[in-house]
LOTORPA-649552 format. One record per atom (N, C-alpha, C): chain; z, y, x; residue number from 1; atom name. Coordinates in Angstrom, 2 decimals, decimal comma. Last residue first. Layout:
BEGIN
ATOM  chain       c3       c2       c1  resi  name
ATOM      A        Z        Y        X   NUM    CA
...
//
This chain:
BEGIN
ATOM  chain       c3       c2       c1  resi  name
ATOM      A    21,07    11,14   -19,01    74     N
ATOM      A    19,87    11,62   -19,70    74    CA
ATOM      A    18,66    10,89   -19,22    74     C
ATOM      A    23,52    10,79   -17,76    73     N
ATOM      A    23,15     9,93   -18,87    73    CA
ATOM      A    21,93    10,37   -19,65    73     C
ATOM      A    24,58    12,01   -15,55    72     N
ATOM      A    24,41    12,82   -16,76    72    CA
ATOM      A    23,99    11,99   -17,98    72     C
ATOM      A    24,73     9,98   -13,61    71     N
ATOM      A    25,86    10,85   -13,87    71    CA
ATOM      A    25,77    11,54   -15,23    71     C
ATOM      A    22,19     8,79   -13,65    70     N
ATOM      A    23,37     7,98   -13,95    70    CA
ATOM      A    24,56     8,85   -14,31    70     C
ATOM      A    20,61    10,96   -12,88    69     N
ATOM      A    20,39    10,35   -14,18    69    CA
ATOM      A    21,60     9,51   -14,59    69     C
ATOM      A    21,54    11,32   -10,30    68     N
ATOM      A    21,74    12,39   -11,28    68    CA
ATOM      A    21,57    11,84   -12,69    68     C
ATOM      A    20,61     8,98    -9,13    67     N
ATOM      A    22,05     9,18    -9,28    67    CA
ATOM      A    22,37    10,30   -10,26    67     C
ATOM      A    17,87     9,49    -9,29    66     N
ATOM      A    18,41     8,31    -9,93    66    CA
ATOM      A    19,92     8,47   -10,14    66     C
ATOM      A    17,60    11,75    -7,72    65     N
ATOM      A    17,36    11,88    -9,15    65    CA
ATOM      A    17,87    10,66    -9,91    65     C
ATOM      A    18,23    10,64    -5,18    64     N
ATOM      A    19,05    11,68    -5,77    64    CA
ATOM      A    18,84    11,79    -7,27    64     C
ATOM      A    16,13     8,80    -4,86    63     N
ATOM      A    17,52     8,33    -4,83    63    CA
ATOM      A    18,43     9,36    -5,50    63     C
ATOM      A    13,92    10,42    -4,79    62     N
ATOM      A    14,06     9,48    -5,90    62    CA
ATOM      A    15,49     8,98    -6,01    62     C
ATOM      A    14,42    11,79    -2,35    61     N
ATOM      A    14,35    12,52    -3,61    61    CA
ATOM      A    14,53    11,60    -4,81    61     C
ATOM      A    14,35     9,65    -0,50    60     N
ATOM      A    15,55    10,47    -0,65    60    CA
ATOM      A    15,55    11,20    -2,00    60     C
ATOM      A    11,76     8,68    -0,73    59     N
ATOM      A    12,88     7,80    -1,02    59    CA
ATOM      A    14,14     8,61    -1,29    59     C
ATOM      A    10,20    10,96    -0,06    58     N
ATOM      A    10,08    10,32    -1,35    58    CA
ATOM      A    11,25     9,43    -1,70    58     C
ATOM      A     9,94    12,35     2,29    57     N
ATOM      A    11,20    12,48     1,56    57    CA
ATOM      A    11,18    11,82     0,20    57     C
ATOM      A     7,78    11,88     3,81    56     N
ATOM      A     7,63    12,91     2,79    56    CA
ATOM      A     8,92    13,12     2,00    56     C
ATOM      A     8,54     9,76     5,38    55     N
ATOM      A     8,33    11,05     6,02    55    CA
ATOM      A     8,16    12,18     5,02    55     C
ATOM      A     8,77     7,71     3,45    54     N
ATOM      A     9,90     8,04     4,32    54    CA
ATOM      A     9,74     9,43     4,93    54     C
ATOM      A     6,24     7,62     2,30    53     N
ATOM      A     7,37     8,03     1,49    53    CA
ATOM      A     8,59     8,38     2,33    53     C
ATOM      A     4,71     6,80     4,59    52     N
ATOM      A     4,38     7,99     3,81    52    CA
ATOM      A     5,60     8,50     3,03    52     C
ATOM      A     5,92     4,39     5,35    51     N
ATOM      A     5,93     5,54     6,26    51    CA
ATOM      A     5,66     6,82     5,50    51     C
ATOM      A     5,36     2,85     3,06    50     N
ATOM      A     6,74     3,08     3,50    50    CA
ATOM      A     6,86     4,28     4,40    50     C
ATOM      A     2,56     2,89     3,15    49     N
ATOM      A     3,28     3,46     2,00    49    CA
ATOM      A     4,73     3,77     2,38    49     C
ATOM      A     2,06     1,53     5,56    48     N
ATOM      A     1,59     2,92     5,38    48    CA
ATOM      A     2,35     3,60     4,24    48     C
ATOM      A     3,18    -0,97     4,92    47     N
ATOM      A     3,71    -0,20     6,05    47    CA
ATOM      A     3,32     1,27     5,91    47     C
ATOM      A     1,48    -1,62     2,84    46     N
ATOM      A     2,93    -1,56     2,58    46    CA
ATOM      A     3,60    -0,75     3,69    46     C
ATOM      A    -0,96    -1,70     4,11    45     N
ATOM      A    -0,69    -0,58     3,22    45    CA
ATOM      A     0,75    -0,53     2,75    45     C
ATOM      A    -0,63    -4,06     5,66    44     N
ATOM      A    -0,99    -2,79     6,27    44    CA
ATOM      A    -0,63    -1,61     5,38    44     C
ATOM      A    -0,07    -5,99     3,69    43     N
ATOM      A     0,93    -5,68     4,71    43    CA
ATOM      A     0,64    -4,33     5,35    43     C
ATOM      A    -2,49    -5,91     2,17    42     N
ATOM      A    -1,19    -5,66     1,55    42    CA
ATOM      A    -0,13    -5,28     2,57    42     C
ATOM      A    -4,48    -6,55     4,09    41     N
ATOM      A    -4,50    -5,28     3,38    41    CA
ATOM      A    -3,13    -4,94     2,81    41     C
ATOM      A    -3,63    -9,13     4,79    40     N
ATOM      A    -3,75    -8,10     5,82    40    CA
ATOM      A    -3,73    -6,71     5,18    40     C
ATOM      A    -3,79   -10,54     2,35    39     N
ATOM      A    -2,48   -10,25     2,95    39    CA
ATOM      A    -2,53    -9,19     4,04    39     C
ATOM      A    -6,75   -10,19     1,97    38     N
ATOM      A    -5,74    -9,82     0,98    38    CA
ATOM      A    -4,37    -9,56     1,63    38     C
ATOM      A    -8,12   -11,25     4,15    37     N
ATOM      A    -8,19    -9,80     3,91    37    CA
ATOM      A    -7,12    -9,35     2,92    37     C
ATOM      A    -7,96   -13,98     3,96    36     N
ATOM      A    -7,04   -13,30     4,88    36    CA
ATOM      A    -7,05   -11,79     4,69    36     C
ATOM      A   -10,07   -14,52     2,25    35     N
ATOM      A    -8,71   -14,70     1,77    35    CA
ATOM      A    -7,69   -14,03     2,68    35     C
ATOM      A   -12,22   -13,96     3,94    34     N
ATOM      A   -12,09   -13,24     2,67    34    CA
ATOM      A   -10,65   -13,33     2,18    34     C
ATOM      A   -11,80   -15,81     5,97    33     N
ATOM      A   -11,68   -14,39     6,26    33    CA
ATOM      A   -11,55   -13,54     5,02    33     C
ATOM      A   -12,45   -18,22     4,84    32     N
ATOM      A   -11,03   -17,94     5,04    32    CA
ATOM      A   -10,80   -16,46     5,37    32     C
ATOM      A   -15,22   -18,19     5,04    31     N
ATOM      A   -14,60   -17,94     3,74    31    CA
ATOM      A   -13,11   -17,63     3,87    31     C
ATOM      A   -15,18   -17,32     8,41    30     N
ATOM      A   -16,03   -17,57     7,26    30    CA
ATOM      A   -15,30   -17,25     5,96    30     C
ATOM      A   -14,06   -17,19    10,96    29     N
ATOM      A   -13,20   -17,50     9,81    29    CA
ATOM      A   -13,99   -17,87     8,57    29     C
ATOM      A   -15,37   -16,29    13,14    28     N
ATOM      A   -15,52   -17,71    12,84    28    CA
ATOM      A   -14,71   -18,13    11,61    28     C
ATOM      A   -16,73   -13,12    12,14    27     N
ATOM      A   -15,76   -13,95    12,85    27    CA
ATOM      A   -16,04   -15,41    12,48    27     C
ATOM      A   -18,43   -11,72    10,53    26     N
ATOM      A   -18,48   -11,45    11,97    26    CA
ATOM      A   -17,38   -12,17    12,76    26     C
ATOM      A   -18,08   -12,42     7,82    25     N
ATOM      A   -19,41   -12,42     8,44    25    CA
ATOM      A   -19,41   -12,38     9,96    25     C
ATOM      A   -15,38   -12,28     7,14    24     N
ATOM      A   -16,17   -13,45     6,73    24    CA
ATOM      A   -17,51   -13,55     7,46    24     C
ATOM      A   -14,44    -9,88     8,20    23     N
ATOM      A   -13,81   -11,14     8,61    23    CA
ATOM      A   -14,66   -12,36     8,25    23     C
ATOM      A   -16,14    -8,05     6,86    22     N
ATOM      A   -16,10    -8,13     8,32    22    CA
ATOM      A   -15,54    -9,46     8,79    22     C
ATOM      A   -15,49    -8,51     4,17    21     N
ATOM      A   -16,86    -8,72     4,65    21    CA
ATOM      A   -16,88    -8,90     6,16    21     C
ATOM      A   -12,79    -7,80     4,20    20     N
ATOM      A   -13,18    -9,14     3,80    20    CA
ATOM      A   -14,59    -9,47     4,30    20     C
ATOM      A   -13,05    -5,08     4,94    19     N
ATOM      A   -12,33    -6,01     5,81    19    CA
ATOM      A   -12,69    -7,45     5,48    19     C
ATOM      A   -14,45    -4,01     2,76    18     N
ATOM      A   -15,09    -4,06     4,08    18    CA
ATOM      A   -14,38    -5,01     5,05    18     C
ATOM      A   -12,43    -4,57     0,67    17     N
ATOM      A   -13,78    -5,17     0,67    17    CA
ATOM      A   -14,48    -5,14     2,04    17     C
ATOM      A   -10,03    -3,07     1,64    16     N
ATOM      A   -10,07    -4,52     1,48    16    CA
ATOM      A   -11,49    -5,11     1,45    16     C
ATOM      A   -10,68    -0,28     1,70    15     N
ATOM      A   -10,23    -1,00     2,89    15    CA
ATOM      A   -10,44    -2,51     2,76    15     C
ATOM      A   -11,47     0,78    -0,73    14     N
ATOM      A   -12,16     1,21     0,48    14    CA
ATOM      A   -11,77     0,45     1,74    14     C
ATOM      A   -10,03    -0,40    -2,85    13     N
ATOM      A   -11,45    -0,08    -3,00    13    CA
ATOM      A   -12,18     0,17    -1,68    13     C
ATOM      A    -7,38    -0,90    -2,09    12     N
ATOM      A    -8,12    -1,92    -2,84    12    CA
ATOM      A    -9,62    -1,65    -2,91    12     C
ATOM      A    -6,57     1,42    -0,66    11     N
ATOM      A    -6,44     0,09    -0,08    11    CA
ATOM      A    -7,33    -0,94    -0,77    11     C
ATOM      A    -7,15     3,51    -2,44    10     N
ATOM      A    -7,79     3,46    -1,12    10    CA
ATOM      A    -7,72     2,06    -0,54    10     C
ATOM      A    -5,46     2,81    -4,59     9     N
ATOM      A    -6,91     2,89    -4,75     9    CA
ATOM      A    -7,63     2,79    -3,42     9     C
ATOM      A    -2,90     2,97    -3,38     8     N
ATOM      A    -3,37     1,71    -3,97     8    CA
ATOM      A    -4,89     1,71    -4,12     8     C
ATOM      A    -2,81     5,69    -2,66     7     N
ATOM      A    -2,71     4,65    -1,62     7    CA
ATOM      A    -3,24     3,32    -2,15     7     C
ATOM      A    -2,95     6,84    -5,22     6     N
ATOM      A    -3,98     7,11    -4,23     6    CA
ATOM      A    -3,98     6,05    -3,13     6     C
ATOM      A    -0,56     5,95    -6,33     5     N
ATOM      A    -1,84     5,59    -6,94     5    CA
ATOM      A    -2,98     5,76    -5,95     5     C
ATOM      A     1,29     7,18    -4,62     4     N
ATOM      A     1,25     5,72    -4,74     4    CA
ATOM      A    -0,07     5,24    -5,33     4     C
ATOM      A     0,83     9,90    -5,07     3     N
ATOM      A     0,55     9,33    -3,76     3    CA
ATOM      A     0,44     7,81    -3,83     3     C
ATOM      A    -0,75    10,54    -8,26     2     N
ATOM      A     0,39    10,39    -7,37     2    CA
ATOM      A    -0,03     9,75    -6,06     2     C
ATOM      A    -2,80    13,01    -9,54     1     N
ATOM      A    -2,74    11,64    -9,07     1    CA
ATOM      A    -1,59    11,54    -8,07     1     C
//
């Protein structure tokens, strides 16, 4: 399982539903809290994904292999 898949599963299965429940039940947001959970989850995990790939060298490695593919045409 790739890191991107794992991050997506964790965000959509284990973070978003509890956040939606928390915002809808324990704040004055009510139903709007459910809808706010979507962008909050997406922004939070976009930052986490960016940090993960930046510190693991994911962007650098993909960049190199992309240029190697362009040079060799394979």
